[in-house]
C-alpha positions as CSV (number, residue, x, y, z in Angstrom):
1,M,-23.1,35.1,25.6
2,L,-26.7,34.9,26.9
3,R,-28.9,37.3,25.0
4,T,-32.3,36.2,26.4
5,S,-33.5,38.2,29.4
6,L,-35.7,37.0,32.2
7,R,-38.1,39.8,31.4
8,Q,-38.6,38.4,27.9
9,I,-39.3,34.9,29.3
10,E,-41.7,36.4,31.8
11,V,-43.6,38.3,29.0
12,F,-43.7,35.1,26.9
13,V,-45.2,33.1,29.8
14,A,-47.7,35.8,30.6
15,T,-48.8,36.1,27.0
16,A,-49.3,32.3,26.8
17,Q,-51.5,32.5,29.9
18,K,-53.5,35.5,28.9
19,G,-53.7,35.1,25.1
20,N,-52.9,38.7,24.3
21,V,-50.0,41.1,24.9
22,T,-52.2,43.8,26.5
23,Q,-53.2,41.6,29.4
24,A,-49.8,40.1,29.6
25,A,-48.3,43.5,30.0
26,A,-50.7,44.3,32.9
27,L,-49.8,41.0,34.6
28,V,-46.1,41.7,34.3
29,G,-46.4,45.4,35.2
30,I,-45.0,47.0,32.1
31,T,-46.5,48.9,29.2
32,Q,-48.1,47.2,26.2
33,S,-45.4,48.5,23.8
34,A,-42.6,47.3,26.1
35,A,-44.2,43.8,26.3
36,S,-44.7,43.7,22.5
37,M,-41.0,44.6,22.0
38,A,-39.8,42.1,24.5
39,L,-41.9,39.3,22.9
40,A,-40.7,40.3,19.4
41,E,-37.0,40.3,20.5
42,F,-37.4,37.0,22.2
43,E,-38.8,35.4,19.0
44,N,-36.1,37.0,16.9
45,Q,-33.4,35.7,19.2
46,L,-34.8,32.2,19.0
47,A,-35.3,32.5,15.2
48,T,-38.8,31.1,15.4
49,R,-42.4,32.2,16.0
50,L,-43.9,31.0,19.3
51,F,-47.6,31.9,18.7
52,D,-50.2,31.6,16.1
53,R,-52.1,34.8,15.6
54,I,-55.9,33.9,15.6
55,G,-57.8,37.2,15.2
56,K,-56.9,39.2,18.3
57,R,-55.8,36.2,20.3
58,L,-52.3,34.6,20.5
59,A,-52.2,30.8,20.8
60,L,-49.1,28.8,21.4
61,N,-47.9,27.0,18.3
62,E,-45.8,23.7,18.4
63,D,-42.6,25.5,19.2
64,G,-44.3,27.6,21.9
65,R,-45.8,24.6,23.5
66,A,-42.4,22.9,23.7
67,L,-40.8,26.0,25.3
68,Y,-43.6,26.9,27.7
69,P,-42.9,24.4,30.6
70,K,-39.2,25.3,30.6
71,A,-40.1,29.0,30.6
72,V,-42.5,28.6,33.4
73,E,-39.9,26.8,35.4
74,M,-37.3,29.5,34.9
75,V,-39.7,32.2,36.0
76,E,-40.7,30.2,39.1
77,R,-37.1,29.5,40.0
78,A,-36.3,33.2,39.7
79,R,-39.2,34.1,42.0
80,E,-38.0,31.5,44.4
81,M,-34.6,33.1,44.4
82,E,-36.0,36.6,44.9
83,G,-37.9,35.4,48.0
84,L,-35.1,33.5,49.7
85,F,-34.3,36.4,52.0
86,R,-37.6,38.1,52.3
87,Q,-39.1,36.0,55.1
88,P,-38.2,33.0,57.2
89,G,-38.4,29.8,55.1
90,G,-38.5,31.7,51.8
91,A,-41.4,33.3,50.0
92,V,-44.3,31.1,48.9
93,D,-46.7,32.1,46.1
94,L,-48.9,29.1,45.2
95,R,-51.8,28.7,42.8
96,L,-54.0,25.8,43.7
97,G,-57.1,24.2,42.1
98,A,-59.5,21.8,43.9
99,S,-62.7,20.1,43.1
100,S,-65.6,21.2,45.2
101,T,-65.6,18.8,48.1
102,I,-61.9,19.2,48.7
103,G,-61.9,22.9,48.2
104,N,-64.9,23.6,50.4
105,Y,-64.5,21.1,53.2
106,L,-60.8,19.9,53.5
107,L,-58.4,22.5,52.1
108,P,-59.4,25.5,54.3
109,Q,-58.1,23.8,57.5
110,I,-54.9,22.6,55.7
111,L,-54.1,26.0,54.2
112,G,-54.7,27.6,57.6
113,S,-52.1,25.3,59.1
114,F,-49.8,25.9,56.2
115,R,-50.0,29.7,56.5
116,A,-49.5,29.7,60.2
117,N,-45.8,28.9,59.7
118,R,-45.5,31.2,56.7
119,P,-47.2,34.5,57.5
120,G,-46.1,36.2,54.3
121,C,-47.2,33.5,51.9
122,R,-49.7,34.1,49.1
123,I,-52.1,31.4,48.1
124,E,-54.8,31.5,45.3
125,L,-57.4,28.7,45.4
126,E,-59.7,28.0,42.5
127,V,-62.6,25.7,43.2
128,G,-64.2,23.9,40.2
129,N,-65.0,20.4,39.1
130,T,-62.4,17.7,38.4
131,Q,-62.2,18.3,34.7
132,Q,-61.7,22.0,35.2
133,V,-58.8,21.3,37.7
134,I,-57.2,18.9,35.2
135,N,-57.4,21.5,32.4
136,A,-55.8,24.1,34.6
137,I,-53.0,21.7,35.4
138,L,-52.4,21.0,31.7
139,H,-52.2,24.7,30.9
140,F,-50.0,25.5,33.9
141,E,-52.6,27.8,35.3
142,I,-52.2,26.3,38.7
143,D,-49.3,24.6,40.5
144,V,-51.1,21.8,42.4
145,G,-54.5,20.2,41.9
146,F,-56.7,18.3,44.3
147,V,-59.4,16.2,42.7
148,E,-62.1,13.7,43.7
149,G,-62.0,11.6,40.6
150,P,-59.2,9.6,38.8
151,C,-56.9,11.3,36.4
152,L,-55.1,9.2,33.7
153,H,-53.7,12.0,31.5
154,P,-50.1,11.1,30.5
155,D,-48.8,14.6,31.2
156,I,-50.1,14.6,34.8
157,E,-48.6,12.9,37.9
158,A,-51.6,11.8,40.0
159,G,-50.7,10.6,43.5
160,F,-53.1,9.0,45.9
161,W,-53.8,11.3,48.8
162,R,-56.6,9.9,51.0
163,P,-59.8,7.9,50.9
164,D,-63.2,9.5,51.1
165,E,-66.6,8.0,52.0
166,L,-69.9,8.8,50.3
167,A,-73.4,8.3,51.7
168,I,-76.9,8.2,50.3
169,C,-79.0,10.9,51.8
170,A,-82.6,12.0,51.9
171,A,-85.0,14.3,53.8
172,P,-86.1,12.8,57.1
173,G,-89.7,12.5,55.8
174,H,-88.8,10.8,52.6
175,P,-90.0,7.1,52.4
176,I,-86.5,5.9,51.8
177,A,-85.4,7.3,55.2
178,Q,-87.9,5.1,57.1
179,P,-86.6,1.8,58.6
180,G,-86.2,-0.8,55.9
181,G,-87.1,1.7,53.2
182,A,-83.8,1.6,51.3
183,G,-83.8,-1.7,49.5
184,I,-82.1,-2.0,46.2
185,E,-85.3,-1.9,44.1
186,V,-86.4,1.2,46.0
187,L,-83.1,2.9,45.2
188,R,-83.3,2.0,41.6
189,A,-86.8,3.5,41.3
190,A,-86.1,6.7,43.3
191,D,-85.6,10.2,41.9
192,W,-81.9,11.0,42.1
193,I,-80.3,14.5,42.2
194,L,-76.7,14.4,41.3
195,R,-73.7,16.7,40.4
196,E,-73.1,17.8,36.9
197,R,-71.1,15.7,34.5
198,G,-67.4,16.5,34.7
199,S,-67.6,16.5,38.5
200,G,-65.4,14.0,40.3
201,T,-68.3,13.1,42.6
202,R,-70.6,12.5,39.6
203,E,-68.1,10.3,37.9
204,V,-67.5,8.2,40.9
205,V,-71.3,8.0,41.8
206,D,-72.1,6.9,38.3
207,Q,-69.5,4.1,38.4
208,M,-70.5,2.9,41.9
209,L,-74.3,3.1,41.6
210,M,-74.5,1.9,38.0
211,S,-72.3,-1.1,38.7
212,Q,-74.0,-2.0,42.0
213,L,-77.6,-1.0,41.3
214,G,-77.8,-1.6,37.6
215,G,-79.1,1.8,36.8
216,I,-80.9,4.7,38.5
217,R,-83.2,7.5,37.5
218,V,-81.4,10.9,37.4
219,M,-84.2,13.5,37.9
220,M,-82.0,16.6,38.3
221,E,-78.4,17.7,37.8
222,L,-77.0,20.6,39.9
223,G,-73.6,22.3,39.8
224,G,-72.8,22.2,43.5
225,T,-73.0,20.1,46.6
226,E,-74.8,22.8,48.6
227,A,-77.5,23.2,46.0
228,I,-78.1,19.4,45.9
229,K,-78.4,19.4,49.7
230,R,-81.1,22.1,49.6
231,A,-83.0,20.2,46.9
232,V,-82.8,16.9,48.9
233,E,-83.9,18.7,52.1
234,S,-87.0,19.9,50.3
235,G,-87.9,16.3,49.5
236,M,-87.4,16.6,45.7
237,G,-85.3,13.4,45.6
238,I,-82.3,11.6,47.1
239,S,-78.6,11.9,46.4
240,C,-75.2,10.4,47.0
241,L,-72.8,12.9,48.5
242,P,-69.5,13.0,50.5
243,K,-70.1,12.2,54.2
244,I,-67.9,15.2,55.1
245,A,-70.4,17.5,53.3
246,L,-73.4,16.0,55.2
247,V,-72.2,16.3,58.8
248,G,-73.8,19.7,59.6
249,A,-77.1,18.9,57.8
250,V,-77.4,15.5,59.5
251,E,-76.7,17.0,63.0
252,R,-79.4,19.7,62.4
253,G,-81.9,17.0,61.4
254,N,-82.3,18.4,57.9
255,L,-81.0,15.3,56.2
256,V,-80.7,11.6,57.0
257,S,-77.7,9.5,56.0
258,I,-79.1,6.2,54.8
259,P,-77.4,3.0,55.9
260,T,-76.4,0.9,52.8
261,P,-74.0,-1.8,54.0
262,Y,-74.7,-3.7,50.8
263,L,-73.1,-0.9,48.7
264,Q,-69.4,0.1,48.4
265,L,-69.2,3.9,48.5
266,T,-65.6,4.7,49.0
267,R,-63.4,6.6,46.6
268,A,-59.9,8.1,46.5
269,F,-58.7,11.7,46.5
270,H,-55.6,12.5,44.4
271,I,-53.0,15.3,44.2
272,L,-52.1,16.4,40.7
273,V,-48.9,18.0,39.4
274,H,-47.9,18.4,35.8
275,K,-45.0,16.1,35.0
276,D,-43.0,19.0,33.5
277,K,-43.7,21.3,36.5
278,Y,-40.8,22.5,38.5
279,R,-41.6,21.7,42.1
280,T,-40.8,24.7,44.3
281,G,-40.1,24.4,48.0
282,G,-43.5,25.8,48.7
283,M,-45.2,23.1,46.6
284,S,-43.3,20.3,48.2
285,S,-44.0,21.6,51.7
286,L,-47.7,21.9,51.0
287,I,-48.0,18.4,49.6
288,R,-46.1,16.9,52.5
289,L,-48.4,18.7,54.9
290,C,-51.5,17.4,53.1
291,Q,-50.1,13.8,53.3
292,S,-49.2,14.2,56.9
293,M,-52.6,15.5,58.0
294,A,-54.3,12.7,56.0
295,A,-52.2,10.1,57.8
296,Q,-53.1,11.7,61.2
297,N,-56.8,11.5,60.3
298,S,-56.6,7.9,59.3
299,T,-55.2,6.9,62.7
300,M,-57.8,8.8,64.7
């Protein structure tokens, strides 16, 4: 006879995500006392403790970490079943994470197309740097991640999505923007403005420029592409940014994309899913749409 209830599993998952029972209860929509009782009964039925009590915070112990992916899968399967008859194609409730270039310049159009066929779907998108997205995947805080840098973590499935081109940019009046002004020695000696460490763009730029130029002078680190563009436009230095992020500024004449045929500035975007993550129909549909739209763009 099955003694464990879905509510107990839901409270366990919420507690693992929030780190305390009070916030877990609010997330699930029950009282704090009811959540505490459900969690205590769940641990008693399993004859084990699932959390270490660290001050006021609950952290998964070894048994809790082993159970967590299976519990998340059960809750997601239950939600998927509940939504089967609510709307055509089933309910979709997705939590996504993306590094900044993808989240700001690529995903909005894709999610617009995705929602057009699923008017009742709910999507949360968190934009951060690559390492933040990887951490969110590892802790099951998001369902699918989109990153600009490589991911080699053994618990994450990283599938190639699409290529992306970078370009060195400068203000129109910068000496490097003048004809013949972007030689290798000039690039080495220039003042560079780059993304913060942990960013996929920064990691790729470091690898590409260091290997091809033999070292550059990083004068400033900023936490976002738009902030870097403003700094470069003001003449403070040069940068290497995704071409897709430069289109508007180049068209307005605020920035110049520097031709560097002697440099290889292409990287790969990847789609991340935890290897223990249950892939709902909504997740699979979104990933297929992303791959389909990438294939269409590559043939244009």
